[in-house]
N, C-alpha and C positions, 0 to 999 in steps of 0.2 A: 504493500500500500504506500502511496505517496503521502507527503506531509498534508497536502490538501485533502486527501481521502480521510486521513485520521481526524483532522480538525473538523471536516464536514460531518463525520460520524458523531463526534462529541457534541457538536451544536445541534444536530438533528435529534440526538437522544436527550438533550436537556429540556427542561420545562420552563425555566426562567433564566435568561442570560443577562448578565450585567457587563457592559463594555466600559473599559477604563482607558482613556487615550491620553498620550503625552505628546511632546513636541515632535517625536519621530514620525507621526502620521502626517503632520503638516509640513515637514521638510520636503516631502514628496510633492508639495504644491509650491515649493520655492520659498517658504517662510523659514527664516533662520531659527535655529534653536538657541538656547540661552548660554549653555556652559561649555560647549565644545570649542576647540580652537577655531576662530573665525565666527563664533557665535555672537549673540547680541552683547553679552557682558564683557567680551574681549575687546569690543569696539567702543563701549561707553559704560561708565559706571552707573549702576542702578541708583535711582533716587529713593531715599528712605522716606517713608510716610511721615515721620515726625518732622523731617526737614521741609517737606512739601507744605505741611500745615503751618510751620513756624516762619517761613521766609517767602516774601513776595518774589524775590529774585529766583529762588528755586522753582517756584510755581511757573514763572516765566520760562525757565529752561525746560520744564516738563511739557508745557504747552507748545513750545517751539518744536520739541521732538515729535509731538503728536501731529502738528500741521505739516511738518516737513517729512513725515513718515520715516523718521530716522531708524526706528526699530524694525520696520518692515513687517509688522504683525497684521496689517490689514491690506485689503485690496487684491488678495490672491483668490483663485478659484478652487473649489473642492476637487480632490483627485479621486482615483479609482477606489482607494481605501475608504474615503468618506461615503462614496456612493454605495459601496458594498454594505457598510453598516446601515445606511438608510434603508436598503432593501431588507435587511434582517429585522429592522424595527417595523417596517411596513408589513412584513410577513408574520409579525407577532412573536418572533423568537427572542428579540431583545426588548426588555422592559424599560431599560434606562441606559443612557450614555453619560457616564461621568467623565468629565474632561478637565485636564489641567490647562488646556489651551484657551487663549483669549481671542481667537480669530473669527468666531462665528461660523466656521466652515461646516460644522455638523448641521446647523440650521439651514445654511445655504444649500446643502446637499439633499435636503428634504426631511430631515428628522424634525418632528414637531417640537417646538420650544419647550413644551411641558415635559418632554422626555429627555431633555438635555440638562444635566446638572453641572453648572460651571463653578467649580470650587476655587478657581483663581480669577473669576470675573470675566469681563468682556471689554475688549478695547475698541469696539465699533461704536460705542456711545458713552455718554458721561452721566454722572449722577451728583446731586448735591450731597455732601457729606453729613448735612444736618437733617434735612427733611426727605431725602432720597428721591426728589423730583428728577425725572429722566430728561436729559437734553441730547439732541442729536449733535454730533461733533461739528458739522458744517454750520449749524446755526450759531455756533460760538466763534467762528472765524473772524467776523467783523470786530468783535471785542478784543481778540488777540491782536489783530492788525492795528487797532487803535491803542495798543499797549495798556489795556485795562486789566485790572485784577479781576479774573472771571469768577463772579459770585452769583448766587441764586437770586432770581428776580422775585421770588416769593418770600424767602426767609433770610436772605443775605449770607447764607452759609457758603463755604467754599465748594466749588465744583471741581471734580476730578474725573478722569476717565474711570469707567466702572471696572477697573482691574484691581486686584489685591496687590498692593505694593509691599516691598520689604518693610517689616515693622508694623504693618497694618493687620488687625485681627482677622482671622479667617471668618468667612460668612457662616454663622451658626446654623441657619436654616438649611443651607446647601450641604454643609458637612453632615448634618443629621440625616438628611435625605439620602446622601451617598452611603452613609453607614447602614441605613435601613436596607437599601438595595443590595449592598454587599452581603448582608445577613440573609436576605430573602432569596438570593440567587442560588442556583445549583451549578452554575458554571460562571466563573469570573474571568473575562477575557481581557488581558492587558495588551494594548497595542501602542508601541512606540514610546514607552516611558522607561527612563533609566532607574526609576524607583529609588531616588535618593532624597527627594524633597518631602519632608514630613510636615504635617500629619497626613498628607495625601497618600504617601507611599505605604501607610499602614492599612489602607483599605483592602489590598489583596490578602493581607494577613487576617484581617477581620473575616473576610469571606471564607478563607481556608479553615479557620477555626470553627466557623459555623457549619462546616461540612461541604462547602462548595468545591468543585474541581477548579483548579487554577491553571490557566494557560498564559504564557508570556511570550509575546512575539516582539522582538526588538533586534536592531542590527547588532548591538553589543550585549554581552552578558550582563546580568544584574545580580545584586546581592540576594535577591529572593528566588533565583533560579533553583536552588536546592529544594525549595518547598513546592515547586510547581509540578503538575502532572504532565505537562508538555511544555517544552521550550523550543522555540524556533528562531534562529538568528538569520533573518531574511527581510526583504522589502515587503511592506504591508500591502500596497495596492495590488500587485500581481497575485499574491497569495490569496487575499480575501476575494478578489474577483473570481479566481479559480474555485474557491470554496463555495461561494454563493451559487456558482454554476452547477455544483454537484448536489445541492440540497433538493 
């Protein structure tokens, strides 16, 4: 049996699959990852949440990165891996897609927003840090061009992209939902995550301890490989396309 045969059999036999995605699925769409050589943080230092809140100059730097698309997190198109996951969701095999990515590509590929759990937020829109009012990024551009401090028109709170920055608390509701899906799943499928960023990387362990089968697909080995029922070091898009075609 091929790797695709084995994975297709495991998915076909499962009753409730949870998919967990990291940067490795989006690199196949041309989005840079964070920590590898040539990744985002090798080109620019991350902005700490506390610094963003405390300093107008830091906020100006952060917004300049957003409007100049310096990080490269937005504007890409979904790839074969995203579309394969969307097919599995549509077929009722995948109950939830838990993602560390902030690029909105799961939604763009057709996964309903209600089934995407974004534990690190979303870079395609902004939110008020005080009242959580949502703002579309382009609607804020004139204020950035006018060198204004971008604040909420309703409560005057600071506005920030809806991502979780270094030093910012993890979103409690999303983490609770992700943990629930990990426990409820009987197959937990990791796609493209190095599994080094916690608490997110603890979700596969939660699933495994609850009795779920664990599959890890990543180009490089991870620290959780010894606990997995299947490990495949390969490209995600071609493999998942092959798998979906065998279901």
